[in-house]
ROSEKOL-953601 format. One record per atom (N, C-alpha, C): x, y, z. Coordinates in steps of 0.2 Angstrom, whole numbers, padded with zeros to 4 digits, always signed. Example, Ala and Ser with C-alpha at 12.3 -4.5 7.8 and 13.67 -1.06 7.14 Angstrom:
+0066-0028+0039 +0062-0022+0039 +0066-0016+0039 +0064-0011+0035 +0068-0005+0036 +0064+0000+0039 
END
This chain:
+0018+0066+0043 +0018+0059+0045 +0025+0057+0045 +0029+0054+0051 +0035+0051+0049 +0034+0043+0046 +0036+0041+0040 +0036+0034+0037 +0041+0030+0040 +0048+0032+0036 +0053+0027+0038 +0053+0022+0034 +0057+0017+0037 +0056+0009+0034 +0060+0009+0028 +0058+0004+0022 +0062+0001+0018 +0057+0002+0011 +0061+0001+0007 +0058+0002-0001 +0059-0004-0003 +0054-0005-0006 +0055-0011-0010 +0051-0009-0019 +0057-0008-0022 +0056-0006-0029 +0055-0012-0035 +0050-0012-0039 +0048-0016-0044 +0048-0012-0049 +0055-0014-0054 +0055-0010-0059 +0049-0014-0066 +0051-0007-0069 +0045-0008-0075 +0039-0005-0074 +0034-0001-0079 +0029+0002-0079 +0024-0002-0074 +0020+0001-0071 +0015-0002-0069 +0010-0006-0073 +0008-0011-0072 +0002-0014-0077 -0005-0009-0076 -0010-0010-0080 -0015-0007-0081 -0019-0011-0074 -0022-0006-0069 -0025-0009-0065 -0022-0011-0059 -0016-0009-0059 -0010-0012-0052 -0011-0010-0046 -0014-0005-0045 -0017+0001-0038 -0023-0004-0036 -0028-0006-0040 -0033-0009-0037 -0029-0017-0035 -0027-0020-0041 -0023-0027-0038 -0020-0026-0031 -0018-0022-0030 -0012-0022-0025 -0016-0020-0019 -0022-0017-0018 -0027-0015-0014 -0031-0022-0012 -0035-0026-0017 -0037-0032-0018 -0033-0037-0014 -0027-0038-0015 -0022-0043-0014 -0021-0042-0005 -0020-0034-0004 -0019-0035+0003 -0027-0036+0006 -0032-0033+0003 -0038-0034+0008 -0039-0043+0009 -0036-0048+0006 -0035-0053+0008 -0033-0054+0015 -0026-0050+0016 -0022-0050+0022 -0026-0048+0028 -0028-0041+0024 -0030-0037+0030 -0038-0036+0028 -0042-0039+0031 -0050-0037+0030 -0053-0030+0031 -0050-0028+0036 -0052-0020+0038 -0049-0015+0036 -0044-0017+0029 -0040-0011+0027 -0045-0005+0026 -0040+0001+0024 -0044+0007+0022 -0037+0009+0017 -0040+0014+0013 -0035+0016+0008 -0036+0025+0009 -0029+0026+0008 -0029+0033+0009 -0025+0035+0001 -0027+0041-0002 -0023+0045-0007 -0019+0048-0003 -0013+0050-0005 -0008+0053-0002 -0011+0061-0002 -0015+0065-0007 -0017+0070-0007 -0023+0071-0003 -0027+0066+0000 -0033+0065+0004 -0032+0067+0011 -0037+0069+0013 -0037+0070+0023 -0040+0065+0024 -0042+0059+0021 -0049+0054+0025 -0047+0047+0020 -0048+0042+0024 -0046+0036+0020 -0052+0034+0017 -0053+0030+0011 -0060+0025+0009 -0059+0019+0010 -0065+0015+0008 -0065+0008+0007 -0061+0005+0002 -0059-0001+0003 -0056-0004-0001 -0059-0004-0010 -0067-0004-0009 -0068-0003-0016 -0072+0003-0020 -0069+0007-0015 -0070+0015-0017 -0068+0015-0024 -0073+0019-0030 -0069+0021-0036 -0064+0024-0037 -0063+0029-0033 -0056+0032-0032 -0050+0028-0031 -0051+0023-0029 -0045+0018-0027 -0042+0016-0034 -0045+0015-0039 -0042+0014-0045 -0039+0019-0048 -0038+0025-0048 -0036+0031-0048 -0032+0034-0045 -0029+0030-0041 -0025+0034-0036 -0017+0030-0039 -0013+0035-0038 -0005+0033-0041 -0002+0034-0035 -0002+0036-0029 +0002+0035-0023 -0002+0037-0018 -0002+0030-0014 -0009+0030-0009 -0006+0025-0003 -0009+0027+0003 -0007+0023+0009 -0014+0017+0010 -0009+0011+0012 -0015+0005+0013 -0013+0004+0022 -0019+0005+0025 -0018+0003+0033 -0022-0001+0033 -0020-0006+0038 -0023-0010+0040 -0030-0012+0044 -0031-0007+0045 -0039-0006+0049 -0038+0002+0051 -0045+0003+0052 -0046+0010+0055 -0041+0014+0062 -0040+0009+0065 -0035+0010+0072 -0028+0011+0070 -0026+0008+0065 -0020+0008+0061 -0019+0015+0060 -0024+0016+0054 -0025+0023+0052 -0024+0029+0058 -0027+0029+0063 -0029+0034+0067 -0024+0034+0071 -0018+0030+0071 -0013+0030+0075 -0006+0033+0070 -0005+0030+0064 -0002+0033+0059 -0003+0042+0058 -0010+0043+0059 -0011+0049+0059 -0009+0055+0064 -0010+0051+0070 -0008+0054+0076 +0000+0053+0077 +0002+0050+0076 +0009+0048+0079 +0016+0046+0073 +0014+0044+0068 +0017+0043+0062 +0020+0035+0065 +0027+0034+0061 +0028+0026+0063 +0030+0026+0071 +0027+0021+0073 +0029+0019+0080 +0031+0012+0080 +0036+0009+0086 +0036+0003+0085 +0029-0002+0085 +0024+0001+0087 +0018-0003+0088 +0014-0002+0081 +0014+0003+0079 +0011+0001+0073 +0016+0000+0066 +0021+0000+0067 +0026-0001+0060 +0024-0006+0056 +0021-0011+0056 +0020-0016+0052 +0013-0016+0051 +0009-0010+0051 +0000-0010+0048 +0000-0005+0044 +0006-0002+0039 +0004+0002+0035 +0008+0000+0028 +0005+0000+0022 +0010+0000+0016 +0009+0006+0011 +0015+0011+0011 +0013+0016+0006 +0015+0015-0002 +0011+0015-0006 +0012+0013-0013 +0013+0020-0017 +0018+0018-0021 +0019+0024-0027 +0021+0020-0034 +0015+0022-0038 +0014+0019-0045 +0017+0025-0050 +0023+0023-0051 +0027+0029-0055 +0026+0027-0063 +0029+0031-0066 +0029+0030-0073 +0035+0023-0076 +0040+0022-0072 +0045+0016-0074 +0046+0011-0068 +0041+0010-0063 +0042+0005-0057 +0035+0007-0054 +0036+0004-0048 +0031+0003-0042 +0036+0002-0036 +0034+0007-0031 +0037+0004-0026 +0034+0004-0019 +0034+0001-0015 +0032-0002-0008 +0035+0003-0003 +0034+0006+0001 +0037+0009+0007 +0034+0004+0013 +0038+0001+0018 +0034-0005+0022 +0039-0003+0027 +0037-0009+0032 +0041-0010+0039 +0048-0014+0036 +0054-0013+0039 +0059-0016+0038 +0060-0022+0037 +0054-0026+0042 +0053-0033+0043 +0047-0036+0039 +0045-0034+0035 +0038-0033+0033 +0039-0040+0028 +0036-0046+0031 +0037-0051+0027 +0030-0050+0020 +0025-0046+0024 +0020-0046+0020 +0021-0042+0014 +0027-0037+0012 +0028-0032+0007 +0032-0036+0002 +0036-0040+0006 +0041-0046+0001 +0034-0050-0002 +0030-0054-0001 +0024-0058-0001 +0022-0054-0007 +0019-0046-0006 +0016-0042-0013 +0020-0042-0018 +0025-0040-0016 +0032-0040-0022 +0030-0045-0027 +0030-0051-0024 +0032-0057-0028 +0025-0058-0030 +0018-0057-0029 +0013-0056-0031 +0012-0051-0036 +0015-0045-0036 +0014-0040-0040 +0017-0043-0048 +0024-0047-0046 +0028-0048-0052 +0024-0053-0055 +0023-0057-0050 +0019-0063-0054 +0011-0061-0059 +0009-0056-0057 +0001-0054-0059 +0004-0050-0067 +0010-0046-0065 +0012-0043-0071 +0013-0046-0078 +0017-0052-0076 +0018-0058-0081 +0012-0062-0084 +0006-0060-0078 +0000-0064-0082 -0003-0058-0088 -0002-0051-0086 -0007-0048-0090 +0000-0045-0096 
END
């Protein structure tokens, strides 16, 4: 699958539960979202127990977004319907559409959430 796009890197080790926070925050914007572990073949619902254990995952806006990304990779039509999340040892990276205002808002939410914890 071709992803492309832009990387937003948030320096510092991810806070405990940061993956779950990201998915919950995105759920408020994308009510029908699905989450797929990078090593899995199928997505799961936002509240699946495995979501909290994922270190690298894709969040799709909907089942249709998952299907188009799986079939075609990034296209002009689906470009802003998936965010790739990497929770590393020293940073969190969001891979997203070049023009994604959603990813920028998510970055700000993560930074604010980290200061709370």
